[in-house]
Steps between C-alpha positions, in 0.01 A plus 500: 500500500301519179279801447138385476211624297242273663451348843309179575425352841635150423486222244201330662261772393321484166726770359809324638397170342447673166846652528643154574349374173644798315839437658487134395429589136767771505769265635396212278579712195839605638623172649620215287434244774149430628637396839665838550167674440330278760772564758475877448121490538529289815759736647281801421200330663694433819734796537402756240476862616536663159533405135566659165354391167673504166299806392645701790196480726596471868287361782559513874333268750428611853569152644627164377304180552765280658576139420169326579252751357731592211540137398122452508446803276774376265337157474154647448586767243799359310533123534127425523414725204788447256637155586205285601469337156875434497487327840195300394693390192782386728251285690394323180865470400570339837218251441666404172833458681330269752365283219843484335679410824242229574559363150876501567444312824289239320776472239738388774661824612538604865197588713668832582408629152131464584549654846685798348215551251244494783706748704525738202124482440436561871718814480303629200171430679627686807586802281152491344339472844693803629416712195135396522485578871634851439294577191363850538131553575303770319318776689121561502359421154801291410449250784284262296761490226771432757296215650455352153872536434589332828252222426675444168835504673383256765348280231830500312705419807253228602534351154879509526491344848261232373736421213790495740311263734418268213864497389615419855238224532608352169862516611436317827279246323778433252752476783276244676464299181874516449561375855262207441675417173836519674377262772379252237826528309698458821302186587557356156866590516530331840332186367726498196808545715384217727453269203838598358667444837335158539604400149855624559516312831381178334754537220774576749409190703508283187837638397631451852382139501664440161821655630493281809446190285795593282714557807403158640586336169833681489577398859413136425710507184790662682480242780500214249793644310691559823440142613613367162812715516580373850462140387730562204760655726470207740559255218798702376644502849465123531666448164786727607547302818510170306757641264715617792469163664609322182788741461618427854485128441705529178767698678530240776559222251 
């Protein structure tokens, strides 16, 4: 157990929240990774019972806040204060991604590019909504400033949602137009195929008729030649018989 020089009730108090900010700045200087600093602050908000700063100062908390309350304090004091602009920038970046993916879809790429862009923008908007919902409210004299800040936040998120809605509407309008164009092209393609099939059928019928005519001519020619050949053979046979008959008569004499 660390020896303590100061005791605070918990991190939800004004003094505890100030110490959380001090701890964030202290760890941000020490840690090379921003994510590690956030994880340490979140862990302290949920489970922290004591902490020690780089200057040697030690603090002990009487109780920890637990998961639900600690996460709320972490979102209010750390994420909402130091990372709101970053998350808002991600929302605008997501809007740009949506426009690019829609352009890719119009260029002939898969519809899944546009859907992935919309999903990414929805995730960024969800992050902004969570951070806005857990933005800390000021006490007493600071309430008016907090209301103005929340109004600005709500105005920003409404603007982002409006841009997102417009992008989605444009996407579906373009998809509808594309479907209509595809139907027209399909109809034209069907008509063209029908014409081509009719033309091919007509040409095939003509060729078939020509082939049948040639076959009839060949059959007629073959029949004529066969009949002529039979007649020639018949004549040769008769001549052979005459010659045999004459030969027999010569032998008898």
